[in-house]
Every structure is written in structure tokens, then in C-alpha cells.
PAFI-75873 format. One record per residue: residue in three letters; x, y, z of N, C-alpha, C, O in turn. Coordinates in steps of 0.02 Angstrom, whole numbers, padded with zeros to 5 digits, always signed. Atoms other than C-alpha are relative to their C-alpha. Layout:
BEGIN
ALAXYZXYZXYZXYZ
...
//
This chain:
BEGIN
UNK+00026+00000+00069+04978+04790+06674-00007+00072-00025-00024+00117+00013
UNK+00010-00065+00031+04974+04937+06554-00074+00018+00000-00117-00026-00002
UNK+00069-00026+00003+04818+05045+06553-00002+00055-00053+00035+00105-00047
UNK+00003-00047+00056+04772+05139+06394-00069+00033-00001-00120-00001-00005
UNK+00062-00039+00005+04641+05277+06390-00005+00027-00071+00040+00061-00095
UNK+00011-00023+00069+04569+05311+06218-00068+00034-00006-00111+00025+00037
UNK+00064-00031+00014+04428+05414+06144-00041-00042-00048-00025-00099-00063
UNK+00046+00034+00045+04286+05368+06029+00037-00030-00060+00073+00005-00095
UNK-00036+00034+00054+04350+05240+05904-00020+00027-00069+00021+00029-00115
UNK+00024-00024+00065+04244+05311+05763+00038+00063-00022+00052+00072-00081
UNK-00025-00066+00017+04323+05483+05772+00073+00013+00019+00106+00055-00012
UNK-00063-00021-00030+04485+05483+05871+00060-00030-00035+00080-00087-00022
UNK-00056+00024+00040+04630+05467+05751+00062-00012+00043+00098-00061+00031
UNK-00059+00010-00041+04764+05488+05884-00009-00060+00046+00039-00095+00062
UNK+00013+00060-00040+04681+05356+05993+00015-00063-00040+00043-00111-00013
UNK-00016+00057+00042+04693+05236+05847+00074-00013-00001+00095-00071+00004
UNK-00072+00009+00003+04879+05265+05836+00028-00028+00065+00068-00075+00065
UNK-00024+00025-00065+04908+05240+06022-00021-00071+00012+00019-00111+00038
UNK+00025+00068-00010+04801+05084+06026+00039-00049-00044+00058-00103-00021
UNK-00040+00043+00043+04892+05009+05876+00070-00011+00028+00097-00066+00023
UNK-00067+00007-00029+05057+05043+05963+00000-00051+00056+00046-00092+00060
UNK+00002+00048-00056+05005+04947+06118-00013-00071-00027+00018-00119-00004
UNK+00011+00066+00030+04937+04804+06012+00064-00026-00031+00080-00085-00024
UNK-00062+00021+00032+05100+04799+05914+00052-00022+00051+00092-00066+00038
UNK-00049+00018-00052+05200+04790+06076-00010-00072+00024+00038-00104+00047
UNK+00015+00066-00026+05114+04627+06122-00007-00004+00075-00017-00058+00103
UNK+00004-00001-00072+05108+04681+06303-00074+00000+00022-00115+00030-00012
UNK+00069-00001-00024+04948+04648+06403-00019+00070+00023+00022+00106+00052
UNK+00022-00067-00021+04845+04803+06434-00075+00001+00013-00113-00038-00015
UNK+00070-00015-00013+04682+04865+06504-00019+00060-00043+00018+00108-00047
UNK+00023-00052+00045+04582+04974+06386-00059+00038+00031-00107+00007+00055
UNK+00054-00042-00026+04474+05120+06444-00021+00048-00055+00020+00088-00079
UNK+00026-00044+00053+04364+05209+06316-00043+00054+00032-00088+00040+00071
UNK+00039-00056-00025+04297+05382+06356-00028+00039-00059+00003+00043-00112
UNK+00030-00040+00053+04180+05488+06252+00027+00071+00002+00027+00103+00055
UNK-00028-00067+00005+04259+05649+06193-00054+00052-00014-00103+00039-00049
UNK+00038-00060+00019+04176+05820+06188-00074-00004+00016-00113+00035-00012
UNK+00070-00001-00021+04011+05771+06268-00007+00049+00059+00040+00084+00076
UNK+00013-00049-00052+03932+05872+06409+00043-00012+00063+00054+00034+00102
UNK-00041+00016-00059+04038+05783+06540+00075+00007-00012+00115-00002+00033
UNK-00071+00000+00018+04202+05806+06448+00041+00051+00039+00096+00034+00061
UNK-00041-00048-00037+04262+05967+06535+00020-00025+00069+00076-00014+00091
UNK-00016+00028-00066+04252+05880+06704+00042-00063-00006+00089-00072+00032
UNK-00036+00063+00008+04314+05711+06641+00074+00010-00015+00116-00028+00009
UNK-00070-00010+00021+04473+05781+06566+00045+00024+00057+00106+00024+00050
UNK-00040-00022-00057+04528+05847+06737+00011-00056+00050+00044-00045+00101
UNK-00010+00056-00046+04523+05675+06819+00074-00016+00006+00113+00000-00040
UNK-00072+00014-00009+04690+05614+06888+00030-00041-00057+00088-00033-00073
UNK-00029+00042+00053+04709+05486+06747+00007+00037-00066+00044+00015-00110
UNK-00007-00039+00062+04689+05619+06611+00034+00068+00012+00055+00100-00036
UNK-00030-00065-00014+04758+05773+06699+00072+00007-00024+00090+00060-00050
UNK-00069-00008+00024+04942+05736+06657+00005+00018-00074+00051+00053-00094
UNK-00001-00014+00071+04901+05743+06471-00043+00061-00019-00055+00074-00078
UNK+00046-00057+00010+04789+05897+06493-00064-00022-00036-00092+00015-00076
UNK+00061+00026+00029+04643+05787+06442+00007-00030-00069-00043-00051-00099
UNK-00009+00028+00067+04720+05726+06280+00003-00076+00004+00029-00105+00052
UNK-00005+00072+00008+04702+05546+06223+00037-00014-00066+00033+00026-00113
UNK-00005+00053-00049+04779+05423+06203+00045+00018+00059+00091+00059+00052
UNK-00043-00006-00059+04854+05417+06377+00016-00070+00025-00030-00109+00038
UNK-00023+00067-00021+04956+05266+06429+00028+00005+00071+00069+00048+00086
UNK-00027+00006-00068+04988+05219+06610+00036-00067+00007+00009-00119-00009
UNK-00039+00059-00016+05124+05097+06658+00015+00005+00075+00065+00035+00095
UNK-00005-00012-00072+05099+05085+06846-00016+00073+00013-00070+00097-00004
UNK+00010-00071-00013+05121+05265+06903+00034+00044-00051+00041+00104-00041
UNK-00033-00037+00055+05210+05317+06742-00051+00017-00052-00085-00027-00078
UNK+00047-00023+00051+05105+05421+06623+00038+00018-00064+00089+00052-00062
UNK-00029-00016+00065+05146+05431+06438-00058+00019-00046-00106-00019-00052
UNK+00052-00019+00047+05040+05527+06314+00031+00024-00065+00092+00033-00069
UNK-00021-00016+00069+05050+05578+06131+00021-00066-00034+00062-00103-00008
UNK-00009+00065+00033+05051+05435+06007+00072-00016-00016+00094-00073-00008
UNK-00069+00013+00018+05230+05455+05950+00041-00015+00063+00086-00057+00061
UNK-00034+00015-00063+05291+05460+06130-00017-00070+00025+00026-00106+00051
UNK+00021+00068-00020+05190+05302+06166+00037-00052-00041+00060-00102-00014
UNK-00037+00046+00042+05271+05216+06018+00072-00008+00025+00096-00064+00033
UNK-00070+00003-00021+05446+05260+06078+00007-00031+00070+00055-00067+00083
UNK-00003+00031-00066+05408+05212+06258-00008-00076-00006+00030-00113+00026
UNK+00011+00072+00008+05341+05042+06205+00057-00033-00038+00074-00091-00025
UNK-00059+00026+00035+05487+05019+06086+00056-00016+00049+00089-00067+00044
UNK-00052+00012-00051+05605+05037+06234-00018-00058+00045+00026-00094+00068
UNK+00021+00054-00045+05501+04916+06338+00003-00068-00033+00002-00119+00002
UNK+00003+00063+00036+05505+04782+06203+00065-00016-00038+00065-00056-00084
UNK-00065+00017+00028+05689+04781+06157+00016+00031-00067+00065+00011-00099
UNK-00015-00036+00062+05681+04895+06006-00004-00043-00063+00034-00032-00110
UNK+00003+00047+00056+05628+04757+05886-00065+00002-00040-00070-00029-00092
UNK+00067+00007+00028+05446+04789+05842-00025+00062-00038-00076+00057-00073
UNK+00028-00061+00026+05426+04968+05783+00040+00033-00056+00011+00057-00105
UNK-00042-00038+00047+05573+05041+05686+00046-00046-00039+00070-00096-00012
UNK-00048+00041+00039+05681+04970+05545+00070+00006+00029+00088+00056+00061
UNK-00067+00002-00028+05859+04923+05590+00051+00035-00044+00098+00067-00019
UNK-00046-00032+00046+05948+04984+05434+00000+00076+00012-00053+00106+00018
UNK-00004-00071-00017+06011+05161+05465-00034+00045-00051-00067+00094-00032
UNK+00033-00041+00052+05950+05230+05299-00076-00006+00007-00112+00044+00001
UNK+00072+00010-00009+05779+05153+05326-00024+00034+00064-00078+00064+00066
UNK+00019-00031-00063+05776+05214+05506-00005+00076-00007-00051+00106+00020
UNK+00002-00072+00010+05817+05392+05454-00063+00022-00037-00095+00071-00017
UNK+00061-00017+00037+05675+05394+05328-00061-00013+00043-00108+00028+00043
UNK+00058+00017-00041+05554+05309+05448-00011+00052+00054-00068+00074+00065
UNK+00007-00051-00052+05589+05432+05588-00025+00066-00029-00068+00099+00000
UNK+00021-00062+00032+05570+05579+05470-00072-00002-00022-00109+00047-00013
UNK+00070+00006+00022+05407+05515+05397-00048+00002+00059-00101+00034+00056
UNK+00044+00000-00059+05333+05482+05570-00006+00070+00029-00060+00092+00049
UNK+00001-00068-00027+05382+05656+05629-00040+00047-00045-00077+00089-00020
UNK+00038-00043+00046+05311+05738+05472-00075-00015+00006-00116+00031+00003
UNK+00071+00017-00010+05148+05643+05496-00025+00031+00065-00082+00055+00069
UNK+00020-00024-00066+05145+05697+05678-00017+00074-00001-00062+00096+00034
UNK+00008-00073-00002+05157+05883+05639-00029+00030-00063-00043+00090-00065
UNK+00018-00029+00065+05101+05902+05459-00069-00017-00024-00111-00043+00013
UNK+00062+00017+00036+04958+05884+05334-00061+00032+00033-00113-00001+00042
UNK+00054-00033-00035+04849+06013+05419-00064+00005-00042-00119-00002-00015
UNK+00060-00005+00043+04733+06035+05270-00039-00065+00000-00100-00065+00006
UNK+00033+00065-00001+04697+05849+05263-00036-00012+00066-00092-00037+00068
UNK+00030+00009-00066+04664+05845+05450-00063+00043+00008-00115+00019+00030
UNK+00054-00047-00013+04553+05999+05451-00060-00011-00045-00117-00002-00023
UNK+00055+00005+00048+04450+05964+05296-00030-00070-00004-00084-00079-00032
UNK+00023+00069+00004+04432+05776+05316+00010-00035+00067+00056-00075+00075
UNK-00007+00030-00067+04406+05728+05497-00015-00075-00004-00051-00098-00048
UNK+00009+00072-00001+04410+05544+05541-00072-00017+00019-00098+00009+00069
UNK+00066+00026-00016+04240+05457+05538-00007-00068-00034-00014-00072-00095
UNK+00001+00068+00028+04235+05269+05515-00069-00023-00020-00076-00073-00055
UNK+00068+00020+00016+04045+05261+05500-00023+00024-00068-00067-00006-00098
UNK+00028-00036+00056+04023+05375+05351+00041-00010-00064+00098-00032-00063
UNK-00033-00004+00065+04065+05386+05167-00018+00066-00031-00077+00079-00046
UNK+00011-00067+00027+04086+05561+05099+00045+00011-00061+00095+00047-00055
UNK-00044-00011+00058+04161+05552+04924+00005+00074-00016-00045+00109-00025
UNK-00010-00071+00011+04238+05722+04893+00060+00012-00045+00108-00027-00046
UNK-00058-00023+00038+04353+05810+04772+00043+00041+00047+00019+00090+00075
UNK-00041-00036-00049+04500+05870+04877+00014+00071-00022+00019+00085-00082
UNK-00021-00069+00014+04541+06054+04890+00072+00000-00024+00107-00051-00021
UNK-00069-00005+00024+04704+06116+04818+00050-00015+00057+00100-00048+00046
UNK-00045+00011-00057+04784+06115+04992+00002-00074+00018+00055-00101+00033
UNK+00002+00071-00016+04726+05937+05026+00035-00040-00054+00071-00088-00039
UNK-00034+00035+00056+04785+05882+04853+00076+00004+00008+00111-00044-00008
UNK-00072-00007-00012+04958+05949+04898+00022-00048+00056+00074-00080+00050
UNK-00015+00048-00054+04955+05848+05060+00002-00071-00027+00047-00109-00011
UNK+00004+00067+00028+04903+05692+04965+00060-00015-00044+00089-00069-00040
UNK-00057+00010+00044+05040+05715+04836+00064-00014+00040+00104-00056+00023
UNK-00059+00010-00043+05170+05728+04974-00002-00069+00032+00049-00104+00035
UNK+00007+00066-00031+05103+05573+05062+00016-00055-00051+00051-00103-00035
UNK-00014+00050+00051+05107+05474+04899+00074-00003-00016+00102-00057-00026
UNK-00072-00002+00012+05285+05532+04870+00038-00039+00053+00082-00079+00038
UNK-00035+00034-00055+05341+05471+05041-00015-00074+00002+00030-00115+00011
UNK+00017+00071+00001+05246+05308+05033+00037-00037-00055+00063-00092-00045
UNK-00034+00031+00057+05319+05271+04862+00074-00008+00014+00104-00060-00002
UNK-00071+00003-00017+05494+05311+04923+00014-00057+00049+00060-00096+00039
UNK-00011+00053-00050+05479+05197+05074-00011-00069-00030+00029-00114-00019
UNK+00015+00065+00028+05399+05054+04979+00053-00021-00051+00074-00079-00052
UNK-00048+00018+00053+05522+05062+04834+00069-00015+00028+00104-00058+00001
UNK-00067+00010-00027+05678+05072+04941+00003-00054+00054+00052-00090+00059
UNK-00006+00042-00060+05635+04972+05096-00060-00046+00012-00063-00078+00065
UNK+00061+00038-00012+05468+04884+05074-00002-00070-00027-00054-00102-00025
UNK+00001+00066+00034+05521+04725+04987-00015-00058+00046-00036-00111+00023
UNK+00009+00057-00046+05507+04619+05144-00070-00011+00024-00081-00054+00067
UNK+00069+00010-00022+05319+04635+05164-00047+00049-00034-00028+00079-00084
UNK+00051-00041+00033+05161+04731+05123-00004+00071+00025-00044+00111+00001
UNK+00008-00065-00032+05193+04885+05229+00057+00047-00021+00100+00028-00061
UNK-00045-00051+00027+05295+05043+05208+00073-00020+00003+00112-00007-00043
UNK-00069+00023-00007+05457+04967+05273+00003-00076+00003+00046-00105+00037
UNK+00004+00073+00000+05410+04787+05241-00047-00025+00053-00105-00039+00039
UNK+00042+00022-00057+05347+04734+05412-00040+00059+00027-00019+00116+00023
UNK+00042-00050-00033+05207+04827+05500+00039+00031+00057+00071-00005+00096
UNK-00039-00032-00052+05283+04957+05615-00024+00071+00015-00080+00089+00000
UNK+00017-00066-00026+05287+05133+05684-00028+00046-00054-00076+00083-00041
UNK+00022-00047+00051+05266+05226+05520-00069-00018-00026-00110+00026-00039
UNK+00068+00021+00018+05115+05123+05470-00050+00021+00053-00105+00043+00037
UNK+00044-00021-00054+05041+05159+05640-00014+00075-00005-00071+00097+00002
UNK+00010-00072+00004+05069+05345+05617-00044+00020-00059-00080+00070-00054
UNK+00041-00016+00059+04986+05344+05444-00067-00037+00000-00105-00030-00048
UNK+00061+00040+00000+04844+05229+05496-00063+00041-00009-00108+00022-00047
UNK+00060-00042+00006+04716+05368+05516-00005+00034-00067-00060+00051-00089
UNK+00001-00026+00068+04766+05440+05348-00032-00051-00047-00071-00033-00091
UNK+00031+00052+00041+04720+05274+05270-00076+00001+00008-00112-00004-00041
UNK+00073-00002-00009+04547+05285+05349-00031+00061-00036-00087+00056-00061
UNK+00026-00059+00034+04525+05460+05277-00004-00011-00076-00052+00009-00108
UNK+00002+00016+00071+04569+05400+05102-00062-00041-00016-00093-00033-00068
UNK+00058+00043+00011+04431+05271+05121-00065+00039+00010-00109+00037-00032
UNK+00061-00037-00016+04299+05383+05203-00018+00050-00054-00076+00057-00072
UNK+00013-00054+00048+04318+05523+05076+00017-00018-00072+00014+00025-00116
UNK-00016+00024+00067+04368+05418+04925+00052+00046-00033+00045+00066-00090
UNK-00053-00043+00025+04525+05522+04905+00046-00039-00046+00053-00100-00039
UNK-00040+00036+00050+04642+05481+04761+00064-00031+00030+00101+00002+00066
UNK-00060+00037-00021+04776+05350+04796+00036-00022-00063+00006-00050-00108
UNK-00039+00022+00058+04916+05318+04672-00009-00075-00010-00009-00112+00038
UNK+00011+00072+00012+04889+05149+04587+00050-00045+00035+00032-00098+00061
UNK-00051+00042-00031+05054+05082+04653-00008-00005+00075+00018-00051+00106
UNK+00010-00001-00072+05000+05125+04831-00066-00031+00022-00079-00038+00082
UNK+00063+00029-00018+04828+05047+04823+00008-00067+00037-00031-00081+00083
UNK-00010+00061-00040+04894+04876+04881+00020+00014+00072+00002-00024+00117
UNK-00018-00017-00069+04969+04962+05033-00063+00019+00040-00071-00003+00097
UNK+00062-00019-00033+04801+05042+05077-00041-00063+00016-00069-00069+00070
UNK+00037+00062-00011+04719+04871+05056+00031-00041+00056-00005-00070+00098
UNK-00034+00038-00053+04850+04788+05167-00013+00031+00068-00023-00005+00117
UNK+00015-00033-00063+04821+04918+05302-00071-00015+00022-00083-00030+00081
UNK+00070+00014-00018+04633+04893+05296-00008-00073+00024-00050-00087+00067
UNK+00007+00071-00016+04657+04704+05307+00040-00021+00061+00031-00077+00085
UNK-00040+00019-00058+04780+04708+05452-00046-00019+00058-00095+00017+00071
UNK+00044+00021-00054+04704+04614+05600-00014+00054+00053-00069+00059+00078
UNK+00011-00053-00050+04730+04761+05719-00048+00052-00027-00093+00075+00010
UNK+00045-00049+00030+04645+04882+05599-00071-00027-00004-00119+00010+00008
UNK+00067+00029+00004+04500+04763+05574-00032-00004+00069-00092+00009+00075
UNK+00027+00003-00068+04479+04739+05761-00024+00069+00022-00078+00076+00051
UNK+00020-00069-00018+04475+04928+05788-00065+00019-00035-00111+00045-00004
UNK+00059-00018+00039+04348+04951+05649-00062-00037+00026-00116-00007+00032
UNK+00058+00039-00025+04235+04812+05714-00025+00027+00066-00085+00032+00077
UNK+00019-00029-00064+04236+04886+05888-00032+00069-00010-00080+00086+00025
UNK+00028-00067+00013+04203+05061+05818-00072-00005-00023-00114+00037-00005
UNK+00067+00007+00026+04048+04999+05729-00051-00018+00055-00111-00012+00045
UNK+00044+00016-00056+03977+04945+05898-00012+00060+00045-00053+00056+00091
UNK+00010-00059-00042+03991+05119+05974-00066+00034-00016-00089+00034-00073
UNK+00063-00036+00010+03832+05217+06000+00007+00075+00003-00039+00111-00015
UNK-00009-00072-00006+03906+05389+06031-00005+00034-00067+00020+00010-00118
UNK+00004-00042+00060+03864+05522+05904+00023+00070+00019-00006+00101+00064
UNK-00025-00068-00012+03964+05684+05902-00015+00043-00060+00018+00035-00112
UNK+00022-00039+00059+03879+05811+05788+00058+00036-00036+00057+00043-00097
UNK-00055-00038+00032+04040+05909+05759+00041-00043-00048+00075-00016-00092
UNK-00037+00045+00044+04115+05755+05675-00045-00037-00049-00022-00080-00087
UNK+00047+00035+00044+03959+05699+05582-00015+00039-00064-00062+00024-00099
UNK+00005-00038+00062+03980+05826+05443+00058-00018-00046+00111-00038-00022
UNK-00052+00021+00047+04081+05793+05285+00057+00049-00005+00067+00083-00056
UNK-00058-00044+00001+04235+05891+05334+00024+00013+00070+00072+00049+00079
//
């Protein structure tokens, strides 16, 4: 059985992505939740199950095979499930989907830095100029995907898949900070919030007792 190590659900955006990927695969898995950045974290991150990823979560174990980084986990699980659950088949859609996922993986630093993930809080804020630029780019890409390839469902490429997983934590930030969403993209945000996997994650997050002061500030 797969074994997935994740961090605090309230705060860990990359853990959310890795967990969604395993849920999307449909494969059975054991889930291990560890608290990040507490007093025991320096020692915990050196344990054999976290050492291969240098303490980063999510970390996926398939027997003695370690896979970390959310995008790597998506691609590993895609290969294990016949390449049918994560990426669109049409070449034009696939090219856009791969590019969007990679841009999400490495980009939008202002949004990440100024609006950390926190599912417990509501911090309505006017975005900075840098964050507004990130939001404009995200709206541009979402609109492009939905208009060209989203006719088959409620998600960016119709069916829920890899790109939705990669943007899942961005959706939570739009909600937490009441950031502006283009009217045409509001149904997409609502669909993401209503997805059963997202609801399950949120419900479990609300049961956590950990409080990390560094993430309990509005930014």
C-alpha cells in the first residue's frame, strides 16, 4: 500500500496537492500527518521516512520507492494508473496543461509570500501590486483553459485533474484573503470548493489542534 506523509492540513499547501493526487489516483494509501516547524521538527525531518526529501512534505512511499514534490507525485501516480486520470489527452490541451502546472510549481512568488495558506482564518485584504499581477496572470490562464478545453465539465480542462490539483491551494488563498476573482472564473472556484476531495481535506483540517504562530498572521 502507498504511504503518504503530509504536514498540517491548515497550512501546508504542497501537502494538499500531494494528497489530492493520491486521492485522484484511486489507489489505497496510508496517511501520516506530521506537524511542521514545531520544536521537534528539526529531529523529525531527519527520520528515514523524511530524509530522502530533506524533510519536505508531501513524501510518498511505494514500498521502498520514495517520491517527493507534488508534481513528481502526480506524474508517478499517473504512470501507475495508466495515464488516464490526471492529464488531458488532446495534444494542444496537454501542452497548455503541462505549462500551467509547471508555471504554478515555480511561479507566483508574491502570492505565496504575502498570502500564506490558512484554512481557519479570513483575512480580507487588498492585494499588493505584485500580487495583483500574479492574480491577473492566473485569471488569464484559467480563462484560456476553460474557454478552449473546459466544455466537458466544471474544471480547467473539463474533468478534475492535475492542473486543478496544482492550483488547489491558490483557490484556498482566494477564499481566505477575499482576493478578486474574475466573474467568469467564480463558478470554477465554487466547483473546486465543492469537490468532495477538497471538502474532505477542509473538514479534516478543521479538526486539527496545531497552531503555528508564523502562519497565524495575515500574510
